[in-house]
N, C-alpha and C positions, 0 to 999 in steps of 0.2 A: 499560383492559384491562391485564393483566399480561403482559409480554413478556420472554422469556428469550433472551439473546444467548449463543450457544454456539459454540465452535470457535476463537475468538481466544485469544491468550495472556493477555490481560488489559488492564486500565487502571489508572492513567494510561498512555497510550501512550508508551513510551520508544523503541521501534523497531518497524518493521513497518507496512506499508500497511493491512493488515486491522485491526490494533489502532487505528490512527488513524481508520479508517472507522467502527468500532464505537463508539469513544468519542464522536465528533462526532454521529453519528446518534442515539446513546442520549441525549445531552444534549438534543438538540432534541425527541425524543419525550417525555422526562421533563418538559420545559417545557410540553408540550401536555396534561399531566395523566395520562399513563400511568405505571404502575409498571414500571420497567425493571430487570431483574436481569442483571448482566454477570458471567459466570463466569470466574474468573482462575486462573492457575497460580502456585503459591507461588514458584517459582524466578524468575518474571518480575516479579511485583509486589514480592517481597522484603519482605513485611509479615507480621508475626506474627498479626495479627487474621484470624479466619476470615470476618469480615464487616465492611465499612466503607463509608462514603458518600464519593462523589467527584462533585462537580459535579451533585448531585441524582440520581445513579445509585446504586443499591444493588449493591455489589460483593461477590460470594461467592467465597471461595477454596476450591477442592476439590482433592484430591490427584491426582497422575498419576505414571506411570512416566517420569521425565525422560530418555528416550533418544531418539535420532534417529527411530526408527521407531514407538515406542510412546507417546510423549508425547501427541500430539494425540488418538489414538483412545481411550486410557484416560481422558483428561480429558473427552472428549466423552461417553463412556458415563456416567461418574459425574455429570457436569453435567446430563444429561438426566434421570437418576433424581432428582437433587435438585430440578430444576425442576418435575417432576411433583408432588413433595411440597409445593412452594411454590404449587401451583395455577396454573401458567402457562396463559394462554389461547393464546399464540402461542409456538412454539418456532422461533426464527430461527437457523438453522445457517449458519455462515460457512465456505466453502471446500469443495472436492470431497473432501478427505480425511475431515474430520468427517462429510460427507454419507453416508459408508458406513453410518452409523447413523440416517439420516433416517427409516427405517421404525419405529424403536423408540418414539418418542413416541405413535404411533398405537396401540400395544399397551398402554402403561401410562397414557396420558392421552387416551383416544379422543375426548373432546369438544373437544380443542384443535386448532388449525391448525398446520401445519408449513410453514415457508418456508425455502428455501435460497438463499443468494447465491453465485453462480458467480463467483469473483473472478479466477481464472486457470487456464490449462491446466497444472497443476503437473507433470504427468508429463513435460513437455518439459525440466524442469530437470535439469542434469547430475548433481546431487548424489544422485539417487535410484538405487537398485539396480533390476534388472529386475523383481523381485517387487514392489517398492514401486510401480513404474510401472504394473504390471498392476492393483494394487489401486486406484491413483488413477484408472485408466481405468474401473474398476467404479464408483468414486465419482462420476465424471462421469455415468454412466448413471443412477445412483440420484438424483443432483442433479436430473435432468430428469424422472424417473419417480415417485419416492417422495413428494415433498412436494405440498402443495396449491397452491403457487405457487413459481416459480423466478425469481430476479432475475439478470440479466446486467449487469455493471457497464460494459460497453463495447458498442458496436454490432458490433464484430468478434466478441465472444463471443456476442452475441445471434444473429448469423448462424451461428456455429459450432454452437450448440445446435440450431438449426432444421435445418441440413443434416446434422449427424451423428446426431442423436437424434430428429428430427421433433418437437422440443419447442417449445411456444409460451411462451417466456419473456417476462418484463417487463424492458425496458431502463430501469434506474435507475442513473445513473453515480455514481462517486465524486465527492466535492466538495472544496472548500477554503474556508477562512474568511479573508476579507480583513482584514489587520491595520489597526487604527485609527491607529496611529502607527508610525514607523520605529524598528526595534530599535536599541538602544544599541550603537554601533560599538566601545565599549571592551571588549566581550566577545571581540573578535577578538584582542586582545593576547596572550592565553595560547596562541594557536595560531601566533603570529608572522605574522599576516596584516594587510593594510591594505585599507581599503574600495576596491572596484572593481579591486583588483590581484591577483585570483585567479579561476580557474575553479573551480567547485564540482561535486563528485560526491557525491550523497547517496542511499545505498541499502544494503541488507544486503550484506555481503561474501561473495557467492556467485558462482560463475564466470559464470553466465548474465547477471549484471548488468554485466559487462564492465569492471570497474575496471582490470584488467591491460591491456586494449586501450587504455584512455584513457592510461595511463602510457606505453605504447609510442608513441601518437600525440603526446603531449606532448614526448617526447624527440626525435621526428622534427621537430616544429615548432621546438623550441629550436635544434636543429642547423642548420636551414634559415634561420631568421629570428631570430638573436640580438638584432637591433635591436628587433623588435616585442615579444619576450618578456622583455627586460631589466626586472627588478623585479617580474615577474609570478610567481605560484605556482599550483600545483595543490593544492586541498584535497580530501581524500577523507574523508567523514564516513560511518561505518557500522561495524557490528560483525559478529561471526560469527553464523551461524545453523546450528549443528552443522556448520560448515565450517572448523574450526580449521586443517586442512592448507592450505586455500587461503589463509587469512589469513597463515599463516607464509610461504607462497610470495610473497605480495604484499609483505610486510614485507621479505623478502630482495631482491625486485626494486627496492624503493625505498631500500634501505639506502645511506647516503652521499650521497643526492641532497637537498640542502637546499632545492630548489624544490618538493618534494613533501611535503605535510603530511598525515600519517595522524592524523586528529583523533579517531578512535574513534566509537562510537555517541553521538549527541547528541540532546537534546530540550530543550524549554522555551526560555528566553531565549537560550541559546547557539545553538540551532538556528535560531531566528528571526534572530539576528544574522548567521549564516552565509548564510542565504537573502537577507536584505535588502541585504547589502553586496557580494555576489558580482558580478563582471563579467558572468558568465553561468553557467547550470547546464548541465552536459553529462551526458546520460543515454544511455549506449551499450548498453542492455540488448538481449538477444536474445529475451526472452520476457516478456510483461506481461499484466495484466488491463486496468487503466486506471491509470497510475502516479500515485499521490498526490503523490510528491515533485515531479513535473513540475507538477501543479496548484498545489502550495504555493509553488513558485518563481514561477510566473506570478502568483499572488495577491500576492506581494511585488513585483511589477512587474519581474521578471527575464526576460530573453530565455533561451529554452531551445534547445539544440542536441541533437537526439536521433537515435537510429538510426531507420531508415525502416521498422520493422515496423508492421503495420497499426494496432495498439493505440496506438502513439505518434503515428502520423500523424493520428489523430482529433484530437489536441491541437495538434500542431506544424506540420502541413502548411500551415495558413493563418496561424498565429500564432507561428511559431518558425522554426527551421532544421533541416534533415535531412542526414544522411550515410548512405552505404551501410553496412548492417549488417555488422559484422565486418571492415571495411576501415579499418585504422589510417591509411593514407595519405590516404584521403578525409576521415577525421575530422580529421587534422592540417590539411588544406587548408581545411576549413570553420572550424576554430578561427582560422586565419590570416585568413580572410575577416572574421570578427567583429572581430578585433583591429584590422583596417584601417579599420573603420567604427563607431567607438564611438557616434556619434550615431544611426545606424540601429539599433544594439543597444538603445539606450535607448528608441527609438520602438517597437520590437517589444515590449519589456517593458511599455510603457504599454498597448498594444493588447491584449496577453495578459491583463493585469489586468482590463481592461474585459470581455473575453470570459468570464473566470471569474465575474465578478459577474453576468453575464447568464445563464449556462448551468449553472453548477456550484455554486450556493448550497446550503449544507446545510439551510437552512430549507425550501426548495422540495423538496429530496430527501426530507426527513422527512415533509412533507405527502403526497407521492406514496406513500411507503412505508406510512404510516398508512392511507391509503385501500386499499392492497393488503391489509394485514392484515384490515381490516374485511370486504372482499369475500371473501377466502379463508376467513375464519371463518364468514361467513354461508353461503357455498356448501357448506362442509364440513358444517355443521349441517343444512342443507337435505337434503343427500344422506343423512345419518344418519336423518333423519325420514322419508324416503321409501324 
């Protein structure tokens, strides 16, 4: 079948959990004989070609209005129109914002099935205006009502859709790919980092991800335990997501502190090296779907310390460490606990890697998603016939 992936910024994934999700899922589906069309935004891929191949995926660049509030919805509209012209059998829309148009494929390509993945409760993110939050709320409702099938990437979101919208969603989580080899530590040199001598933060630089809270906790810890933190650094890997003001504030907060490394948005070998050689990943987010950065750190055998929001607890309650959301002092105390127990940290990382291999394999996720496509398409066409 021909599957159109719509709503993501594009591939190759250089930043963003949804982009990583779409790329890895699409590669697996293409390997199973499906034609997968991934719609990309030109400012994200930064390629001049309107069409290119990537890892067996057919990538199509369509225009958008690249502003904070219009980028996603204009790109989604034009992608749906193009996918209909390409004869898509399944329109797979990612995110509740793009799902505002989940009804459109049914008008212009009525024999196709529509699937929406509910990745996160985006309206909880502080960067949005009141009007944008209202529209994202409508997008949630449409995510659960308009498509032939709705996927929730976490058990928490699955329950949320059922309780808030009486929706019978399918739980299919995000995944991670276990690396075959350990990444080359030489890639750390350009960041001034040494293996196992840094805590890592990896996420978009938006306020709800909590990088500022982590910097505050790091300074509390260094002031309290200079003996433990001597020679250690904090590495922050991530870039702006229409949040340049927050990035400037974070840069000002870290200015003059040689123990905090602002590495910028990273991907490929550099990102693998940052994950593979970190002492631990710290993920202080206040809102999530199911964090791919946490899964990827675990796949590299790293211990993860995360905030205790329900979406993080699904991963780290039994295979990591938790701190109280928004509490810099508790975060500092938990980082201190990790530094005092390096052998325990290594053991937690090994167990986390095994857990990812068991429960969050992209191959298994693609199989389940493919079955869902077939069922949604068959039911959709049966309803049309009757």
